[in-house]
BARO-42978 format. One record per atom (N, C-alpha, C, CB): z, x, y. Coordinates in steps of 0.05 Angstrom, whole numbers, padded with zeros to 5 digits, always signed. Each point is the difference from the previous one (the first is absolute). Glycine has a CB too. Example, Ala and Ser with C-alpha at 12.3 -4.5 7.8 and 13.67 -1.06 7.14 Angstrom:
+00156+00264-00114+00000-00018+00024+00000+00018+00024+00025-00038-00023-00039+00031+00044+00001+00016+00024+00014-00015+00022-00043+00024-00013
END
This chain:
-00642-03862+00869-00022-00006+00018+00008-00022+00019-00033+00015-00034+00022-00015+00058+00005-00021+00019-00014-00026-00009+00004+00034+00037+00006-00056-00027-00010-00026-00008-00031-00002+00003+00044-00020+00013-00054+00029+00010-00029-00002+00004-00016+00016-00020+00009-00006+00048+00002+00029-00056-00013+00017-00020+00001-00013-00027+00012+00041+00026+00011-00052-00034+00003-00013-00026-00019-00024-00001+00048+00015-00003-00049-00031+00024-00017-00024+00000-00029+00008-00003+00033-00023+00029-00042+00044-00015-00028+00008-00002-00007+00009-00028+00002+00014+00048+00016+00002-00061-00005+00009-00027+00000-00023-00020+00021+00044+00012-00002-00063-00009+00000-00023-00018-00025-00017+00003+00050+00000+00003-00058-00005+00021-00024-00016+00004-00025+00014-00012+00020-00020+00041-00021+00046-00037-00023+00015-00009-00001+00004-00031+00000+00024+00044+00022-00016-00055-00001+00008-00028+00012-00021-00020+00003+00046+00016+00016-00062-00008+00010-00021-00018-00018-00025+00002+00047+00018+00006-00053-00026+00018-00015-00025+00004-00030+00005+00004+00040-00020+00019-00048+00046-00019-00028+00008+00002-00015-00011+00024+00001+00003-00050+00012-00005+00073-00013-00008+00024-00018+00023+00010+00039-00031+00012-00061+00024+00001-00016+00021+00013+00014+00008+00026-00043-00018-00021+00034+00040+00033+00011+00008+00026-00005-00021+00021-00007+00048-00012-00017-00061+00011-00006-00021+00019+00019-00024-00003-00049+00015-00001+00055-00022-00024+00018-00022-00005+00028+00006+00010-00027-00014-00039+00036+00038+00034+00027+00009+00009+00001-00001+00030+00006+00029-00040-00027-00019+00053-00001+00000+00030+00002-00029+00011-00028+00042-00002+00015-00061-00012+00001-00028+00009+00028-00011-00003-00049-00006-00013+00062+00012-00009+00027-00010-00006+00020+00012+00019-00012-00006-00047+00010+00031+00053+00020+00014+00016-00006+00000+00030+00009+00029-00039-00033-00038+00046-00009-00001+00028-00001+00029+00012+00019-00047+00005-00028+00065-00021-00003+00028+00008-00029+00008-00003+00048+00011-00014-00058+00009+00029-00027+00010-00005-00003+00012-00028-00004+00009+00049-00019-00011-00060-00005+00010-00027+00006+00030-00001-00035-00035-00007+00028+00050+00028+00006+00029+00000+00030+00006-00002-00042+00006+00028+00058-00023-00016+00029+00003-00001+00010-00005-00029+00004-00015+00048-00015-00005-00061+00007-00006-00027-00007+00023-00019-00007-00049+00009-00017+00060-00005-00009+00023-00017+00019+00023+00004-00048-00016+00003+00054+00022+00022+00018+00023+00005+00028-00005-00011-00026+00009+00042+00036-00034-00040+00026-00006-00010+00002+00003-00030+00006-00032+00039-00027+00022-00053-00001+00002-00029-00001+00030-00008-00023-00045-00004+00006+00060+00017-00003+00028-00006+00026+00015+00004-00048-00003+00013+00061-00001+00010+00025+00014+00006+00022-00009-00019-00014+00004+00048+00014-00029-00055+00020-00010-00018-00002+00012-00028+00000-00043+00025-00025+00047-00034-00004+00013-00026+00010+00029+00000-00039-00030-00008+00033+00044+00030+00010+00027+00003+00030+00002+00000-00042+00011+00026+00054-00029-00011+00030-00001+00001+00012-00007-00027-00003-00013+00049-00009-00006-00062+00010-00008-00027-00003+00023-00020-00012-00048+00010-00010+00062-00009-00004+00023-00018+00022+00021+00005-00049-00009-00001+00054+00015+00027+00020+00019+00007+00028-00008-00009-00028+00013+00039+00034-00039-00036+00026-00010-00008+00003+00002-00031+00001-00031+00039-00022+00025-00053+00001+00001-00029+00002+00029-00010-00026-00042-00003+00011+00060+00016+00000+00028-00007+00028+00012+00005-00049+00004+00011+00061-00010+00011+00027+00010+00007+00020-00011-00020-00012+00003+00048+00010-00028-00055+00019-00013-00019-00003+00013-00027-00002-00043+00026-00022+00048-00035-00006+00012-00026+00012+00028-00001-00042-00028-00005+00039+00044+00026+00010+00027+00001+00031+00000-00003-00039+00014+00028+00052-00033-00015+00029-00002-00002+00008-00005-00028+00003-00018+00047-00017+00000-00061+00007-00007-00028-00003+00024-00018-00014-00048+00009-00006+00063-00005-00006+00023-00018+00020+00022+00005-00048-00012+00000+00057+00015+00025+00018+00023+00006+00028-00003-00010-00028+00007+00040+00035-00032-00049+00027-00004-00010-00001-00007-00029+00016-00016+00045-00010+00036-00062-00002-00005-00029+00020-00022-00009-00014+00048-00007+00006-00062-00014+00017-00021-00011+00024+00013-00015-00040-00031-00004+00062+00018+00007+00024+00009-00015+00001-00015-00026+00025+00009+00043-00013+00003-00063+00002-00014-00026+00015-00026+00003-00001+00044-00024-00010-00065+00013+00013-00026+00001-00005-00015+00026+00033+00019-00029-00047-00007+00048-00005-00014+00025-00020-00022-00004+00009+00042+00026-00005-00064-00013-00018-00022-00001+00005-00019-00024-00033+00029+00022+00054-00024-00037+00007-00018-00022+00017-00023+00009-00004+00038-00032
END
């Protein structure tokens, strides 16, 4: 994720800022913050889904990971 997207997600979900508080900190309109968080979650889900599919498609070899 891009820095702006990561920052928005961290402020929202790790530090539990409201959208209004994030908007004040980032000097962005609240609507921009809401959109950024929403789009970031979608992108993160897609990245995790793609990564998970890659892991499943390649079976483990005996002794791998030891």
